[in-house]
Each structure stands twice: as C-alpha cells, then as structure tokens.
C-alpha distance (Angstrom), angle and dihedral (degrees) to the residues before:
residue distance angle dihedral
M1 . . .
S2 3.75 . .
S3 3.78 117.1 .
P4 3.83 116.6 -113.9
P5 3.79 114.1 -96.7
R6 3.73 114.7 -95.6
P7 3.80 117.2 -115.0
P8 3.79 112.5 -104.9
R9 3.77 113.9 -97.0
R10 3.73 116.9 -115.6
G11 3.74 117.8 -118.2
F12 3.77 126.3 -115.0
F13 3.81 95.2 -102.1
A14 3.80 91.6 46.7
G15 3.81 88.7 56.3
L16 3.81 90.8 48.6
R17 3.80 90.7 49.9
A18 3.83 92.0 50.7
S19 3.84 90.9 48.1
F20 3.79 91.2 48.5
L21 3.80 93.6 50.5
T22 3.82 90.7 47.3
G23 3.79 90.9 50.9
L24 3.80 90.6 45.7
V25 3.80 91.1 55.6
I26 3.80 90.0 52.9
V27 3.81 100.2 39.4
A28 3.83 101.1 39.1
P29 3.83 97.9 63.2
A30 3.82 91.7 45.8
V31 3.81 93.1 48.5
L32 3.82 93.2 45.7
T33 3.80 91.1 48.1
I34 3.80 93.0 51.4
W35 3.80 91.1 45.0
L36 3.81 92.8 50.3
I37 3.81 93.3 48.1
T38 3.80 92.0 46.9
T39 3.80 92.1 48.0
V40 3.82 92.6 50.7
V41 3.81 92.7 46.6
E42 3.80 92.7 48.7
F43 3.81 91.9 46.8
V44 3.82 93.4 50.6
D45 3.81 92.2 44.4
S46 3.79 91.7 51.4
R47 3.82 90.7 53.9
V48 3.82 101.5 38.9
I49 3.82 105.3 35.9
P50 3.84 94.3 61.9
L51 3.82 87.5 58.5
I52 3.84 92.0 56.7
P53 3.82 116.8 87.3
A54 3.82 109.0 -104.6
R55 3.80 93.8 -130.7
V56 3.83 92.7 64.5
L57 3.80 96.4 47.3
P58 3.83 113.8 113.5
E59 3.79 91.4 -129.6
Q60 3.81 89.4 63.9
I61 3.81 90.4 54.0
T62 3.80 105.9 33.6
T63 3.83 99.4 18.2
L64 3.80 87.4 -124.7
N65 3.79 123.3 127.8
L66 3.79 106.7 -142.8
P67 3.81 113.5 -159.5
G68 3.76 114.5 -144.3
L69 3.80 95.6 33.6
G70 3.80 90.2 121.3
V71 3.80 90.5 52.6
I72 3.80 91.4 52.1
V73 3.80 91.5 49.1
A74 3.82 91.9 47.1
L75 3.83 91.4 50.1
A76 3.79 91.4 47.8
F77 3.82 91.1 48.6
T78 3.80 91.1 49.3
L79 3.82 90.8 49.2
I80 3.81 91.8 51.0
V81 3.82 92.3 47.8
G82 3.81 90.9 50.2
W83 3.79 91.0 48.9
L84 3.79 92.2 49.7
A85 3.83 92.0 46.0
K86 3.79 90.2 63.0
G87 3.81 92.0 63.5
Y88 3.77 129.1 78.5
I89 3.79 94.3 -107.1
G90 3.77 92.6 48.5
R91 3.79 93.2 49.5
S92 3.79 90.1 48.5
L93 3.80 92.1 52.0
I94 3.80 91.7 47.7
H95 3.80 91.0 49.3
W96 3.81 91.1 49.1
S97 3.81 93.3 47.9
E98 3.82 92.6 47.6
N99 3.80 90.5 51.3
L100 3.80 88.3 51.1
V101 3.78 92.2 50.3
A102 3.82 90.8 46.9
R103 3.82 88.9 65.2
M104 3.81 93.0 58.5
P105 3.83 109.6 86.0
V106 3.84 100.5 -151.1
V107 3.78 99.7 26.6
R108 3.79 94.3 53.1
S109 3.81 92.4 56.3
I110 3.81 92.2 51.5
Y111 3.81 93.0 42.9
N112 3.79 95.4 48.0
G113 3.79 92.3 47.8
L114 3.80 93.0 50.1
K115 3.79 91.1 44.7
Q116 3.76 92.5 53.7
I117 3.81 91.1 49.5
A118 3.81 91.5 49.2
E119 3.81 92.7 47.8
T120 3.80 90.4 49.8
V121 3.80 95.2 47.6
F122 3.82 100.1 38.6
A123 3.78 100.5 29.4
Q124 3.80 114.8 133.6
G125 3.76 127.2 -143.3
N126 3.78 132.0 37.6
T127 3.80 96.7 -16.8
S128 3.79 101.1 110.1
F129 3.79 126.1 98.7
K130 3.79 112.1 -80.0
K131 3.78 104.4 -154.4
A132 3.78 143.5 -13.0
C133 3.78 119.1 -110.3
L134 3.77 145.1 171.4
V135 3.78 121.5 -112.7
E136 3.79 129.9 -178.9
Y137 3.79 105.1 -110.8
P138 3.03 142.2 -169.6
R139 3.82 87.8 -0.1
K140 3.77 142.1 -12.3
G141 3.79 113.5 -65.1
I142 3.81 95.0 27.0
W143 3.79 116.1 95.0
A144 3.80 129.6 -159.0
V145 3.81 133.2 -172.0
A146 3.80 113.5 -110.8
F147 3.78 137.9 167.8
V148 3.80 124.3 -119.1
S149 3.78 109.3 -123.9
T150 3.82 107.3 173.7
D151 3.77 144.1 -55.7
T152 3.79 110.4 -66.9
K153 3.80 111.4 -109.9
G154 3.77 139.9 166.8
E155 3.78 126.4 32.7
V156 3.81 94.8 -17.7
A157 3.80 92.0 58.2
G158 3.81 90.4 45.1
K159 3.79 94.9 51.2
I160 3.82 94.5 49.7
A161 3.80 111.7 68.2
V162 3.82 105.0 -143.8
D163 3.78 120.5 145.8
E164 3.81 96.5 -160.8
G165 3.82 93.8 52.0
L166 3.79 134.8 -111.6
T167 3.77 130.3 -95.2
S168 3.80 124.8 -154.7
V169 3.80 110.1 -133.8
F170 3.80 132.1 178.9
L171 3.79 114.7 -137.2
P172 3.83 108.5 -158.9
T173 3.78 126.1 -153.6
T174 3.80 126.6 -127.0
P175 3.01 129.5 -80.7
N176 3.84 93.3 -2.1
P177 3.82 107.0 55.7
T178 3.81 93.2 -178.9
S179 3.77 89.7 79.1
G180 3.76 125.4 57.0
F181 3.78 145.8 102.5
L182 3.79 134.3 -59.8
L183 3.80 108.9 -135.8
F184 3.80 130.3 -173.2
V185 3.79 104.5 -149.5
P186 3.82 130.8 178.2
T187 3.76 106.4 -103.0
K188 3.81 92.4 -128.9
D189 3.83 90.6 59.4
L190 3.81 93.9 59.1
I191 3.80 124.4 94.6
V192 3.80 109.2 -153.8
L193 3.83 113.6 -145.4
D194 3.78 126.9 -139.9
M195 3.82 92.6 -139.7
T196 3.78 118.4 97.6
V197 3.78 124.1 -106.0
E198 3.81 89.9 -107.9
E199 3.82 92.1 53.6
A200 3.80 90.9 47.8
A201 3.81 90.3 50.2
K202 3.83 90.2 52.8
L203 3.79 88.9 49.7
V204 3.81 91.0 53.7
I205 3.81 96.5 43.0
S206 3.82 93.1 49.2
A207 3.83 92.0 47.9
G208 3.79 89.9 -120.6
L209 3.81 97.1 -48.0
V210 3.81 93.7 110.6
A211 3.80 112.5 49.2
P212 3.82 132.6 162.8
D213 3.78 115.8 -98.3
P214 3.83 107.4 -121.6
E215 3.81 91.7 -160.0
N216 3.83 92.9 54.2
P217 3.82 114.1 35.3
G218 3.77 111.5 -147.9
K219 3.79 93.5 30.9
L220 3.78 128.9 99.1
R221 3.77 129.4 -137.9
V222 3.80 115.9 -140.9
N223 3.82 116.8 -165.5
G224 3.78 89.7 -23.4
R225 3.82 93.7 -48.2
R226 3.77 125.1 106.2
R227 3.75 119.9 -113.4
A228 3.79 126.2 -173.0
G229 3.76 113.0 -104.2
K230 3.76 123.3 161.4
Q231 3.78 113.6 14.5
E232 3.77 114.1 -109.0
T233 3.76 117.3 -117.3
G234 3.79 134.4 -169.4
P235 3.74 132.9 48.4
T236 3.81 93.8 -44.3
A237 3.80 93.8 57.8
R238 3.77 115.4 106.4
C-alpha cells in the first residue's frame, strides 16, 4: 500500500503572513479599545475641566494632572441630576423646561429626537429583545435572523387580520446591527432559536463567520472550528 501524499510545506513568507494576521487579530482590538477610551476621556476632560474652578483642581494642590477627572465629575453630575429628577421638585423643573423647549420650533425637533434615542438605548425594565428567531425574508425560502421584540398590539394588530396573532420582530442588517427593519410577522411563521440574543448578534455582525456550537453550549464556532466562548462552570468544568 502506498503511503498518503504529504501535505505541501508552507514557505517562510507564508508562515510570516499567517503569524502577522494572527497577531493583528489579537493586537488590533486591544489597540482600538485603548484608543477609543483615551479619546473619550480626553474629550470629556477638555469640556468639563474648564468649567471647574481652578483653585479646587488637584493639580493646583498636589501638582499632579489626573486624567479622567472630567469623566468623574460628569458621572457625579449625571448621578445627582438623576437623583433630583426622582423628586417632586425635579420632575416639576423637567416638566417646565420641556414645555419651554416645546415652544422653540427647531430646538424641540432636535431635543425630542435625541430624547427618544436616549430613552430607547438607556431605558430600564423589560424593553430588551426577548429571543432570537428565524423569519422568511425577503421572500419565501430565504431565512434571516431576527430578534423578537414584543407581541404586536394596537392599531397595527387590528388592521392585520391574523387569527394566531402577530409578533413584532427587529431584522438587523450586517455588519451594523443597529440598523434594520421592523417587521410584523404572524407568530406561527416564526422559528424561535435556542441561542441567546448575544450569540445571535455575533452571528449577524460576523456575517455568519462566528456561530454558536450546538454541541457545546456557550462556545462559538469560527469558520467550522470551535473557539472558546463563555467559560464553563460547575463540576464538569476543567
């Protein structure tokens, strides 16, 4: 019996290229994360620190320039405003200021738009996506990953005659999942997935390259190969 042919050996430059790409995958996210955090901190410091009296700055007392001081002050100010807004006086001031803004033609459009975005992004409570699902889009036979939002109610549900009920789903786009389409789909036409919303989001962002491993829950499969995801816990963890 003849021995199987040996796989061709990679050249020196091919090995360097593979090593460079591997290092790039590791280094690039870390560098971009540090750069983004530094940029945000410097931007907030440059806007907040000039508003603080110079005599109370730490650099006037200890001769030390503390980066991130503006961020700390901004967070503390936001915390105090949120605490005051829960009281009667705070709610009254907010109501009065919103009525004042509502009388300004251009300002009210900008303010209301930004307020709606902030309420959607930072809203607390049961406002997050419930589950991931599959929906036939853009035609029959083609399936797309979507996120279950809530049961369709109100005028939309009344105008669409469906006995089994409607479900509001958000169909994200790739690779930017923050944009997409709001679909009202008959509940019976949805296929609910076992994967979590986070795993489905990774699947969408990576254009299908990163998918959950059905044989090992909590792990991801990249290009057909397994990659460690969530760390296993319990007596079976090694």
